[in-house]
C-alpha positions in Angstrom: 74.3 18.0 96.9 76.1 21.2 98.0 75.1 22.9 101.3 76.6 25.8 103.2 78.2 24.5 106.4 78.7 26.9 109.3 80.8 25.9 112.3 80.9 28.0 115.5 84.5 28.3 116.7 86.4 29.9 119.5 89.9 30.6 118.4 92.2 29.1 121.0 93.6 31.4 123.6 92.6 34.4 121.7 91.3 37.6 122.9 89.0 39.3 125.2 87.0 42.0 123.4 85.1 44.9 124.7 81.7 46.2 124.1 81.4 48.1 120.9 84.0 50.7 120.5 82.3 54.0 119.8 82.8 55.3 116.3 85.3 58.1 116.0 83.5 61.4 115.7 85.5 63.6 113.3 85.0 67.2 112.3 86.3 66.5 108.8 83.7 66.5 106.1 85.2 63.3 104.7 87.6 60.8 106.3 89.2 57.4 105.8 91.3 55.5 108.2 93.0 52.2 107.3 95.0 49.9 109.5 97.5 48.9 106.9 99.0 46.0 108.9 95.7 44.0 108.9 93.8 45.7 106.1 91.0 46.8 108.5 89.1 50.0 107.7 88.6 51.8 111.0 86.7 54.9 109.7 84.8 55.6 106.5 83.0 59.0 106.5 81.9 60.0 103.0 85.1 58.3 101.8 83.8 57.4 98.4 82.7 60.9 97.6 84.7 62.6 94.9 85.9 65.9 96.4 88.5 68.7 95.6 91.8 67.1 96.7 93.9 70.3 96.7 97.6 69.5 97.0 96.9 66.0 98.2 96.6 65.0 94.6 100.3 65.7 94.2 100.7 62.2 95.5 99.5 60.9 92.1 102.2 62.9 90.3 104.8 61.5 92.7 103.6 57.9 92.3 103.9 58.2 88.5 107.3 59.9 88.9 108.5 57.0 91.1 107.3 54.5 88.5 109.3 56.4 85.8 112.4 56.3 88.0 111.9 52.6 88.6 111.4 51.9 84.9 114.4 54.0 83.8 112.3 56.7 82.0 113.7 59.3 84.4 117.0 59.5 86.3 117.4 60.9 89.8 120.1 63.3 88.7 118.5 64.2 85.4 117.9 67.9 85.0 114.6 69.1 83.5 113.8 72.5 82.0 111.2 74.8 83.4 108.5 76.0 81.0 106.7 79.3 81.0 103.6 77.4 82.0 105.2 75.8 85.0 106.8 79.1 86.1 103.4 80.9 85.9 101.9 78.8 88.8 101.3 80.7 92.0 100.4 79.4 95.4 103.0 77.0 96.9 106.0 77.0 94.6 109.8 76.4 94.5 110.0 79.8 92.7 111.3 78.3 89.5 111.8 80.3 86.3 112.6 79.5 82.7 116.3 79.9 83.2 116.4 76.9 85.6 117.3 73.3 84.9 116.3 71.4 88.0 117.2 67.8 89.0 114.5 65.3 89.4 115.6 64.8 93.0 115.2 68.5 93.8 111.8 68.5 92.1 110.6 65.5 94.1 111.8 67.0 97.4 110.3 70.3 96.4 106.9 68.7 95.9 107.0 66.7 99.2 108.4 69.4 101.5 107.5 72.6 99.8 104.3 71.5 97.9 105.7 73.0 94.7 103.0 73.5 92.1 105.7 74.5 89.6 107.7 71.4 90.4 104.7 69.2 89.6 104.2 70.9 86.3 107.9 70.4 85.3 107.6 66.6 86.0 104.2 66.4 84.3 105.5 68.0 81.1 108.6 65.7 81.1 106.5 62.5 81.5 103.4 63.5 79.4 103.0 61.7 76.1 102.4 65.1 74.4 104.7 67.2 76.5 101.8 69.1 78.2 100.5 69.1 81.8 97.0 68.6 80.4 98.2 65.4 78.6 99.8 64.2 81.8 96.5 64.8 83.7 94.7 62.5 81.3 97.5 59.9 82.0 96.9 60.4 85.7 93.2 59.7 85.4 93.8 56.5 83.4 96.6 55.3 85.7 94.3 55.9 88.7 91.7 53.7 87.2 94.3 51.0 86.6 95.3 51.1 90.2 91.7 50.8 91.5 91.0 54.5 92.2 87.6 54.8 90.6 86.5 58.1 92.1 89.5 60.2 90.8 89.8 62.5 87.8 92.6 64.9 87.1 92.8 68.2 85.2 96.3 69.1 86.4 99.3 67.7 88.2 99.2 69.6 91.5 95.6 70.1 92.7 95.1 73.6 91.4 91.4 74.3 91.7 89.5 72.9 88.8 86.0 71.4 88.6 87.5 68.3 87.0 90.1 67.8 89.7 88.5 65.3 92.1 89.6 62.5 94.4 87.8 60.5 97.1 89.4 60.0 100.5 89.3 56.3 99.9 91.3 56.7 96.6 93.8 58.8 98.4 94.1 56.1 101.0 94.7 53.5 98.3 97.3 55.8 96.8 99.1 56.2 100.1 99.1 52.4 100.6 100.6 51.9 97.2 103.3 54.6 97.8 104.4 52.9 101.0 104.3 49.4 99.7 105.7 49.9 96.1 108.4 52.5 96.8 109.8 52.1 100.4 113.1 53.7 99.5 111.4 56.8 98.1 108.8 56.9 100.9 111.5 57.9 103.4 111.5 61.3 101.7 108.1 62.0 103.1 109.5 62.4 106.6 112.0 65.1 105.5 111.1 68.2 107.5 113.1 70.9 105.7 114.3 71.6 102.2 116.0 74.8 101.2 116.1 74.8 97.5 119.0 76.9 96.1 118.6 79.4 98.9 115.3 80.6 97.5 112.4 81.8 99.7 114.2 81.2 103.1 110.8 81.5 104.9 109.4 78.6 102.8 111.5 75.6 103.7 109.4 73.6 106.2 107.3 70.5 105.6 103.7 71.4 106.5 102.8 68.0 107.9 101.8 68.9 111.5 102.5 65.4 112.9 106.2 65.2 112.0 108.3 65.4 115.1 105.5 64.9 117.6 106.7 61.4 118.6 103.6 59.6 117.3 105.4 57.7 114.6 104.2 59.9 111.7 106.3 59.8 108.6 104.2 61.1 105.8 102.6 62.1 103.5 100.9 65.3 102.1 98.9 68.2 103.3 96.4 70.1 101.1 94.5 73.3 101.3 92.4 75.5 99.0 89.4 77.6 99.8 87.1 75.1 98.1 88.6 72.0 99.7 89.4 73.3 103.2 92.4 71.9 105.1 93.3 68.2 104.6 96.0 65.7 105.1 97.0 62.3 103.8 98.9 60.9 106.8 100.6 57.8 108.0 102.2 56.7 111.2 103.9 53.6 112.4 104.1 52.3 116.0 105.8 49.0 116.6 104.7 46.6 114.0 101.5 48.5 113.1 101.0 51.2 110.5 97.9 53.2 109.9 97.0 55.4 107.0 94.4 58.2 107.3 92.9 60.9 105.0 90.9 63.8 106.2 89.6 66.9 104.4 87.3 69.9 104.9 88.8 71.2 108.2 88.4 75.0 108.7 91.9 75.8 109.8 95.5 74.6 109.9 95.2 74.2 113.7 92.0 72.1 113.3 93.8 69.9 110.8 96.7 69.4 113.2 94.5 68.6 116.1 92.2 66.2 114.2 95.2 64.3 112.7 96.8 63.8 116.1 93.4 62.6 117.6 93.0 60.1 114.8 96.5 58.6 115.3 96.1 58.3 119.0 92.6 56.8 118.7 93.7 54.2 116.1 96.7 53.0 118.1 95.2 53.2 121.6 91.8 51.7 121.0 92.8 48.8 118.7 95.5 46.1 118.7 96.7 43.6 116.2 96.6 39.9 117.3 97.9 36.7 115.7 95.4 33.9 115.2 98.0 31.2 115.7 100.7 29.3 114.0 100.5 28.3 110.3 99.3 24.7 109.9 97.1 24.6 112.9 94.0 22.6 112.0 90.9 24.4 113.2 88.3 21.7 112.2 87.5 19.1 109.7 85.3 19.5 106.6 83.3 16.6 104.9 84.7 15.3 101.6 82.6 13.8 98.8 83.9 10.7 97.0 87.4 11.0 98.6 89.9 8.5 99.8 89.4 10.3 103.1 86.0 11.2 104.5 87.2 14.6 105.9 90.0 17.1 105.3 91.5 19.5 107.9 91.0 23.2 107.5 94.0 25.4 108.4 94.9 29.1 108.0 97.1 30.2 105.1 100.2 31.9 106.6 100.0 33.6 110.0 97.3 36.2 109.6 96.6 39.0 112.1 93.3 40.6 113.0 92.6 43.9 114.7 90.6 43.9 117.9 89.5 46.5 120.4 91.8 46.8 123.4 89.2 47.1 126.2 86.3 45.1 127.6 85.4 41.5 128.3 83.1 40.3 125.5 84.5 37.5 123.3 84.6 37.9 119.6 82.4 35.7 117.5 84.0 33.4 115.0 82.8 30.8 112.6 83.9 28.8 109.6 81.9 28.7 106.4 82.3 26.4 103.4 80.1 25.0 100.7 80.2 21.2 101.0 80.5 18.4 101.1 83.8 19.1 99.2 84.4 17.0 96.2 87.7 15.1 95.9 90.4 15.3 94.6 91.6 18.2 96.9 95.2 19.4 96.9 97.0 20.6 100.1 96.8 24.4 100.1 93.6 24.7 98.1 91.4 27.4 99.6 88.2 25.6 100.5 86.7 27.7 103.4 86.7 31.0 105.2 87.1 32.0 108.8 84.6 34.7 109.6 85.4 37.0 112.5 83.1 39.7 113.9 84.2 42.0 116.7 82.4 45.0 118.3 83.1 48.2 116.5 84.9 46.6 113.6 83.9 45.4 110.1 83.6 41.7 109.5 86.9 39.9 108.7 87.0 37.0 106.3 90.3 35.0 106.2 90.9 32.1 103.8 91.2 28.6 105.1 93.1 25.9 103.1 93.2 22.2 102.9 95.7 20.8 105.4 96.4 17.6 103.3 95.8 16.1 99.9 92.7 14.1 99.5 92.7 11.8 96.5 89.6 10.7 94.7 88.3 7.5 96.3 88.2 4.1 94.8 85.1 1.9 94.3 84.2 1.3 97.9 84.4 4.9 99.1 82.1 5.9 96.2 79.7 3.1 97.2 79.6 4.3 100.8 78.9 7.9 99.7 76.1 6.8 97.5 74.6 4.7 100.3 74.8 7.7 102.7 72.9 9.9 100.1 70.2 7.2 99.8 69.9 7.0 103.5 69.7 10.8 103.9 72.8 10.9 106.1 74.4 13.9 104.2 72.4 16.8 105.6 72.4 20.5 105.9 74.4 22.8 108.1 76.5 21.8 111.1 76.5 24.0 114.2 77.9 24.0 117.6 81.0 25.2 119.4 84.2 23.4 118.5 
């Protein structure tokens, strides 16, 4: 018989938690904040809603460009031609024309720092299966699906207003996370504050990310603005061993975007802290085993996970272990057989895998007889409770 076992548990020496941390009140129409270090979502306001992404969607073009560089389909020093279509783009541009041949490096820097609509189109046409920006946009939509961005569709490479150009703030957060994890060498470019391409437009050389240089650990990623979308930012900042990613949109001014971004960074780092749950291999409790050479098996954490907790207050977090048991032998050391469930005020529930601390072989004749006898005597019962 299989029953869900629930053990109350206080994780040794851990943490003092406060009363519920008040939800962050943002003026953004949609927002998403992720503590990348622990995988904890700190804020989700309309984050699954598909909205006009403006230039923040350039991050998808950059991700696919970095993939092409990694795979050898593009070279960093390769020079690409500029089409009439690319040259015709207005708004934020590198002021390219059809006489130019521009290196991939300059195009990438022109997108990151200058938000070049024309630069995006040049890369899109180079990578598109049919040589057109529209063809590349279809590739973007499919690649987004492959990467788990289910609320994103693309009509162009740069966020130019179009009813079919849509991304959710959660999808932009997923994309930012992938850029940081998959391309750490290229990610360093997002903190570049100035790029003067070929001496053109000397008044248009500054990165528009309002957090760079403020001393809050900000090092990326991309601003966005159109009349339809308002002012937005996909941002990231690192302080110590922690990194956060945040996405906001719908602000009514550049100043409001800057202020809201700084507020979010300060809130995320000041109100929460990452804590270790202990050393790998620490046995938290024992789980019953069915038909095994041993009657129980130790439950331990895989690796040395961290959780995020509020930084103030005195209320202890609530933790318990869940597994469906008795567990049937044989069991191999390292098999995931349970979960440590942690709830803390103001944060979503965390579930961390627990694994078997040792091998448990299938029992011989006598262990099986003892187990059968226990079943007959009703000694194997429902859930187990109590503090450990």
